[in-house]
VEXFITI-107251 format. One line per field, with one value per residue (C-alpha): residue number from 0; z, x, y. Coordinates in steps of 0.02 Angstrom, whole numbers. Last residue first. Example, Ala and Ser with C-alpha at 12.3 -4.5 7.8 and 13.67 -1.06 7.14 Angstrom:
zapa	[1  0]
pz	[357  390]
px	[684  615]
py	[-53  -225]
This chain:
zapa	[398  397  396  395  394  393  392  391  390  389  388  387  386  385  384  383  382  381  380  379  378  377  376  375  374  373  372  371  370  369  368  367  366  365  364  363  362  361  360  359  358  357  356  355  354  353  352  351  350  349  348  347  346  345  344  343  342  341  340  339  338  337  336  335  334  333  332  331  330  329  328  327  326  325  324  323  322  321  320  319  318  317  316  315  314  313  312  311  310  309  308  307  306  305  304  303  302  301  300  299  298  297  296  295  294  293  292  291  290  289  288  287  286  285  284  283  282  281  280  279  278  277  276  275  274  273  272  271  270  269  268  267  266  265  264  263  262  261  260  259  258  257  256  255  254  253  252  251  250  249  248  247  246  245  244  243  242  241  240  239  238  237  236  235  234  233  232  231  230  229  228  227  226  225  224  223  222  221  220  219  218  217  216  215  214  213  212  211  210  209  208  207  206  205  204  203  202  201  200  199  198  197  196  195  194  193  192  191  190  189  188  187  186  185  184  183  182  181  180  179  178  177  176  175  174  173  172  171  170  169  168  167  166  165  164  163  162  161  160  159  158  157  156  155  154  153  152  151  150  149  148  147  146  145  144  143  142  141  140  139  138  137  136  135  134  133  132  131  130  129  128  127  126  125  124  123  122  121  120  119  118  117  116  115  114  113  112  111  110  109  108  107  106  105  104  103  102  101  100  99  98  97  96  95  94  93  92  91  90  89  88  87  86  85  84  83  82  81  80  79  78  77  76  75  74  73  72  71  70  69  68  67  66  65  64  63  62  61  60  59  58  57  56  55  54  53  52  51  50  49  48  47  46  45  44  43  42  41  40  39  38  37  36  35  34  33  32  31  30  29  28  27  26  25  24  23  22  21  20  19  18  17  16  15  14  13  12  11  10  9  8  7  6  5  4  3  2  1  0]
pz	[-436  -438  -621  -683  -868  -932  -1028  -861  -837  -958  -939  -925  -1079  -1185  -1139  -1180  -1349  -1384  -1332  -1449  -1589  -1576  -1591  -1733  -1832  -1802  -1880  -1775  -1848  -1893  -1791  -1630  -1494  -1345  -1279  -1155  -1045  -954  -803  -756  -594  -651  -625  -735  -873  -963  -1148  -1125  -1026  -1041  -934  -779  -699  -542  -562  -569  -587  -738  -830  -970  -1089  -1181  -1358  -1482  -1365  -1406  -1311  -1168  -1256  -1176  -1086  -1141  -986  -911  -737  -640  -454  -405  -418  -573  -663  -684  -820  -913  -1031  -1180  -1243  -1096  -1106  -961  -800  -682  -772  -728  -547  -439  -255  -230  -88  -186  -340  -245  -168  -337  -413  -278  -287  -477  -477  -331  -415  -582  -500  -410  -571  -657  -770  -950  -1033  -898  -964  -883  -768  -809  -699  -765  -662  -629  -529  -386  -248  -336  -454  -530  -714  -747  -896  -967  -1048  -1165  -1280  -1467  -1494  -1667  -1727  -1875  -1977  -2059  -1907  -1764  -1740  -1598  -1572  -1440  -1519  -1687  -1613  -1600  -1546  -1435  -1369  -1318  -1214  -1132  -1099  -1014  -900  -852  -827  -713  -619  -596  -521  -359  -275  -120  -89  26  -101  -11  119  -4  -135  -8  49  -128  -204  -202  -196  -341  -447  -414  -448  -614  -666  -604  -697  -845  -970  -1068  -1232  -1292  -1434  -1422  -1564  -1564  -1727  -1647  -1652  -1570  -1432  -1390  -1382  -1268  -1151  -1158  -1121  -974  -897  -916  -834  -692  -667  -662  -528  -583  -488  -372  -398  -278  -330  -184  -236  -426  -544  -714  -735  -795  -711  -802  -800  -863  -998  -1078  -1076  -1154  -1298  -1324  -1244  -1362  -1329  -1362  -1532  -1574  -1525  -1636  -1785  -1768  -1785  -1950  -1988  -2167  -2253  -2430  -2392  -2214  -2116  -2025  -1915  -1754  -1677  -1789  -1722  -1546  -1413  -1286  -1282  -1309  -1437  -1543  -1536  -1587  -1730  -1790  -1792  -1877  -2011  -1995  -2138  -2045  -2141  -1977  -1902  -1725  -1587  -1428  -1282  -1148  -983  -844  -703  -538  -465  -443  -269  -184  -165  7  119  157  340  377  418  594  737  692  782  736  615  645  522  433  322  252  151  6  -70  -232  -353  -535  -614  -683  -696  -549  -508  -335  -231  -85  -68  -159  -60  84  196  282  415  400  333  148  3  69  -12  -151  -174  -347  -399  -578  -754  -765  -636  -449  -315  -141  -10  101  136  249  169  238  396  413  545  516  461  346  392  343  234  105  2  -177  -266  -451  -594  -752  -915  -939  -1110  -1061  -891  -705  -706  -524  -446  -367  -184  -174  -50  66  148]
px	[-1829  -1638  -1614  -1713  -1692  -1683  -1847  -1940  -1874  -2002  -1967  -1782  -1779  -1882  -1774  -1614  -1685  -1734  -1559  -1475  -1597  -1548  -1364  -1392  -1496  -1367  -1232  -1093  -918  -858  -1000  -908  -1039  -1107  -1265  -1366  -1507  -1629  -1712  -1896  -1986  -2168  -2308  -2455  -2547  -2674  -2687  -2619  -2471  -2426  -2281  -2269  -2097  -2022  -1834  -1705  -1532  -1429  -1352  -1227  -1188  -1022  -987  -845  -711  -529  -536  -659  -786  -843  -1011  -1142  -1240  -1415  -1491  -1328  -1358  -1189  -1245  -1343  -1178  -1177  -1051  -1065  -925  -910  -777  -658  -473  -360  -425  -414  -256  -169  -206  -334  -285  -313  -436  -578  -537  -520  -691  -768  -689  -758  -932  -939  -892  -1007  -1156  -1119  -1101  -1267  -1356  -1286  -1136  -1111  -1134  -1023  -874  -752  -810  -683  -615  -642  -556  -611  -491  -367  -497  -599  -750  -793  -837  -893  -809  -906  -815  -949  -901  -908  -803  -799  -639  -667  -508  -425  -321  -401  -581  -683  -839  -975  -1086  -1058  -1128  -1307  -1410  -1274  -1241  -1425  -1414  -1251  -1323  -1479  -1373  -1264  -1415  -1503  -1341  -1309  -1482  -1428  -1466  -1357  -1228  -1221  -1298  -1448  -1483  -1447  -1564  -1701  -1699  -1688  -1828  -1989  -1908  -1793  -1936  -2038  -1889  -1859  -2040  -2044  -1887  -1976  -1835  -1781  -1688  -1536  -1409  -1229  -1104  -917  -820  -662  -483  -494  -618  -545  -366  -418  -503  -356  -229  -330  -351  -165  -122  -241  -152  15  -44  -46  82  0  8  -89  -145  -188  -62  -50  33  78  253  204  265  355  245  373  246  267  457  447  344  179  134  21  -133  -33  23  -157  -210  -79  -113  -300  -268  -182  2  62  138  104  -84  -118  -45  90  215  243  412  438  277  352  218  157  -25  -97  37  18  -173  -179  -56  -162  -321  -233  -160  23  143  211  377  463  415  346  458  362  403  510  423  470  568  476  544  421  352  414  276  198  263  144  162  251  142  107  230  414  557  729  836  957  1098  1169  1015  1038  883  895  808  735  857  802  717  577  622  575  446  453  297  351  541  681  834  749  860  776  863  844  736  734  610  509  340  292  108  48  -70  -135  -130  -16  95  79  194  148  281  365  233  301  353  530  536  575  670  650  791  681  499  394  238  317  196  140  306  277  318  420  444  273  238  271  189  228  419  464  559  705  746  932  995  1137  1237]
py	[-2896  -2889  -2936  -2786  -2819  -2641  -2660  -2666  -2488  -2413  -2227  -2266  -2378  -2259  -2109  -2204  -2254  -2073  -2019  -2142  -2101  -1917  -1960  -2082  -1957  -1821  -1927  -2003  -2029  -1854  -1779  -1821  -1826  -1731  -1812  -1708  -1772  -1658  -1737  -1728  -1770  -1754  -1627  -1671  -1577  -1684  -1728  -1904  -1837  -1652  -1593  -1483  -1486  -1564  -1557  -1697  -1620  -1671  -1817  -1783  -1925  -1932  -1992  -2015  -2081  -2042  -1928  -1887  -1777  -1615  -1605  -1477  -1427  -1418  -1414  -1427  -1452  -1525  -1707  -1657  -1641  -1830  -1873  -2038  -2090  -2208  -2330  -2333  -2360  -2316  -2241  -2391  -2450  -2288  -2325  -2237  -2219  -2032  -2063  -1982  -2084  -2248  -2221  -2180  -2336  -2450  -2373  -2383  -2566  -2610  -2523  -2606  -2777  -2753  -2704  -2858  -2843  -2901  -2730  -2652  -2749  -2629  -2490  -2355  -2216  -2039  -1905  -1726  -1620  -1626  -1619  -1752  -1754  -1922  -1951  -2129  -2213  -2360  -2505  -2573  -2717  -2745  -2589  -2509  -2426  -2309  -2288  -2138  -2094  -2188  -2131  -2206  -2312  -2328  -2195  -2282  -2444  -2376  -2528  -2600  -2425  -2409  -2569  -2513  -2341  -2410  -2520  -2371  -2259  -2383  -2420  -2234  -2200  -2280  -2447  -2445  -2579  -2731  -2850  -2924  -2789  -2649  -2724  -2760  -2578  -2508  -2614  -2512  -2342  -2387  -2452  -2295  -2181  -2270  -2247  -2065  -2010  -1934  -1908  -1757  -1736  -1643  -1645  -1586  -1564  -1590  -1598  -1667  -1601  -1430  -1464  -1635  -1570  -1427  -1551  -1672  -1536  -1469  -1641  -1674  -1510  -1554  -1720  -1629  -1509  -1326  -1222  -1095  -906  -796  -623  -507  -374  -382  -506  -434  -504  -677  -832  -972  -1127  -1249  -1295  -1123  -1135  -1307  -1240  -1328  -1494  -1589  -1483  -1326  -1390  -1439  -1263  -1181  -1294  -1261  -1074  -1110  -1096  -1084  -1234  -1171  -1181  -1232  -1377  -1280  -1370  -1274  -1233  -1080  -1004  -987  -994  -865  -922  -748  -704  -860  -859  -675  -705  -851  -745  -598  -712  -752  -718  -567  -566  -524  -690  -668  -735  -760  -644  -720  -748  -629  -709  -700  -859  -999  -1028  -1185  -1316  -1317  -1456  -1598  -1639  -1801  -1948  -2007  -2026  -2034  -2121  -2054  -2150  -2290  -2313  -2465  -2486  -2312  -2269  -2147  -1996  -1930  -2013  -2004  -2155  -2044  -1860  -1752  -1621  -1544  -1512  -1621  -1615  -1704  -1760  -1851  -1958  -2104  -2209  -2397  -2537  -2581  -2587  -2441  -2415  -2293  -2247  -2193  -2053  -2055  -1986  -1834  -1917  -1899  -1969  -2027  -2062  -2188  -2320  -2456  -2621  -2620  -2517  -2333  -2233  -2049  -1933  -1828  -1847  -1999  -2009  -1894  -1793  -1757  -1780  -1739  -1857  -1848  -1943  -2024  -2102  -2283  -2271  -2264  -2268  -2244  -2098  -2187  -2214  -2254  -2383  -2333  -2472]
């Protein structure tokens, strides 16, 4: 009997997935419980295991996008497949055909402002598909970008190639998760009033504590004592004092969270993901370190679930890992605040009237000015600075 292998439903709002790779080649013998393939949605990577034993027939190849619950292969439990050693090689996605994209339709009455017309043409969208919010229903530039962030024209999202490629150009379909990242970043920039404020922190006190206790900490808890647990604990304490930074906007309502689910940005081969450490405000330093470590490992192995990345009330992004000295991080919607950490650099600063060389880090807080005032944003960073420069205030539960 042949048993269909269906593309799984991986979320309420997800209608299609992409096949990353098959773990077995076509015609292979598979056993019930063995991993068959990995699929990718716009939010996470999911492993699919065989529900039956038998010969595998693959009907949809790696790189193809398929609708959820559609047939991507089948297992014949009455047949015997060939033996296979190791996973099947990941096939390159088929190149798109070189069909020129249709030009967007521009209304003949030319009711578009120059800025809107430029946005429409550059992004290849049809103005008639967009609902205008301007005077007399006219389109605004914000309408165009909001439309793009929510999916845009189907022909644009299909990734139809342009006809201006040159020798040496290489066109690669954008992974679904990367598309989702792009949409969310554009959405954040065009729907929130994002500002960034900066401060600096003397990292010597934290570095001294870490140097003194890191060996004993690792021996006792089995994880390393990193800077991330200090920053996560400091953020949870500062968020309790400045609840607006931990809040979100939902329509015409402010939603305040009396808990701290901290997103930690992690760079992977397929893009930046933000898994969430839940209940970080109630965790010990060791629990924070273990939580971040487990999520980072899952992220780099492509094992994060949708649940791992859902929610989150505030995000920490550590660009210093890559050598960034200063940046302006973009909000992770619907959150209203994100902290940017940066590279620690020895710099001369004045302490008690004397110049000393200290390990300094620039901090950046990007925030939604619709809910967070400048005073609150600055106070948040000042509070963070005070906690990190006086780490005893963090409640060092491992000492």
